[in-house]
N, C-alpha and C positions, 0 to 999 in steps of 0.2 A: 269751852271745855277747859278746866283747870288741871294743872299737873303739879306734882311736888317733886323737887329735886332732892338730892341727898341731904341737904341741910334742913329739910322740913319746911322750906319757904315755898309758899304757893305762888306759882307763876300765873298771872292773870293775862288774858289776851290784851293786846294793845287797845287803847281807847277807840272811840268812834272815829278818830282822825284817820286811822288806817283804812277803815271801811269807807270813809268819805273820799279818800284818795283813790281807792279802787273804783268807786262809783264814777268819779270824774274821768279816770283813765278809760274805763269801759265806754263811757259816753263819747269821749273824744275819739277813741278808736272806731267806734261805730259810725260816728259822724264823718270821720276822715276816710272811711271806706265808702260811705254813701255819696260823698262829694264827687269823686271821679265817676261813679255810676250815673249821677245826675248830669255831669258834664258830657259824658258819652251819649246819654239818652237825648239830651237837647241838641247836641251837635249832629247826631244821626238823623233826628227828626228834621232839623234844619236842612241837612244835605238832601234828604228825600224830598222836602218841599221845593228846594232849589231845582232838583232834577225834574220835577213836574211843572216848572215854570214860575215859581215864586221868586221875585227878583230881590227882595229885601231892601229896596231903595226907599230911603226916607227923604221926603221932600226938603226938610231942613238941610240945605247944603247939597242936596241931590246925591249924597253918598250912599253906597251900598254897604250893608253890614257884612263883613267877611265871616266865613264859617268859624275860624278860630275865635272870633269875638264872642260867639255864643258860649263857647267853652269857658273863656276867661270870666265873663260876667256871671255865668252859672256857678263857677267855682268860687268866686269872691263872695257872692251872696249866700251860697251854701255854707261857707265857713262862718259867715256872720250868723247864720241860723244855729250853727253848732255852739258858737259863743253865747248866744242868747239862751240856748238850752242849758248850757253849763252854769250860766249866771242864775237861772231860775232854779236849777238843782241845788245850788249853794244857798240862795237867799229866799226862796219861796217855800211856804208850807205846802203848797199844791202845785209843784212844778209842771206836772203833766197837763193839767187843765189850763194853766196860765200859758204854757208854751203853745198848746193847740190854739187857744184863742188869739194869741199874738201872731203866730205864723199864718193863720187863716186871714187875719186882718191885714198883715203886711202883704200877703199874696193878692188880696183884693186891691190894695193900693197900687201894687206893681202893675195891675192891669190898666191903669189910667194912662200912662205915657203912650202905649201903642194906640190907644183910642184917640188921643189928641195930636199925634205926630203928623197926621195928614197923609199917611201912606195909602196906597190902593187897598181895596178890600181883601185881596188875597194875602198881602203882606201883613195887614192889621190882624186878620184872623189867625194867620200862622204865628205871629208874635204872641198873641193871646194864648194860643195853644201851647207854645213853647214854655211860657211862664207856668202854665198848669202842669206840663210834663215834669219840670224841675220840682215843683211843689209836690207832685204825686210821688216822687222818689224820696224827697227829704222829709216832708212832714210826717208821714206814717212811720218812717224809720226812726226818727228822733223821738216821736211820741211813744212808740213801742219801747225804745231804749229807756226813756225816762220812767215809764210805767214799770219796767223790769227792775230798775235801779232804786225805785222808791218803795217797792212792795215789800 
């Protein structure tokens, strides 16, 4: 919408730059709200699994994964996902499709380490499930956000 001031000069809305800034900001806010949600979901799921007897002991060094470790790793990789979504929003002609393809591919790759770590079946299955829990929170949220911001 254009408006005219007293001098007769037409004020035109700012260029697409403002719109782009708002799209990035909304995507970042959405992603940074979804990140703690994914952290809580994976940590709660890990706590429930631990309560029913999953030990999260990984044979490499025989160490047990602590519950806060699930939150930290989920938070880190969720923020990486937000950065990837923002980069695609900025530089891709089809950011939603490219993000979805990239995120699903990276999720599939993330399933490999639990499979090769040599942990017992319960730990391996739970770790696989936890990766999918985080993906189930972040991927649809960011995909929906990209779809909204590019429509």
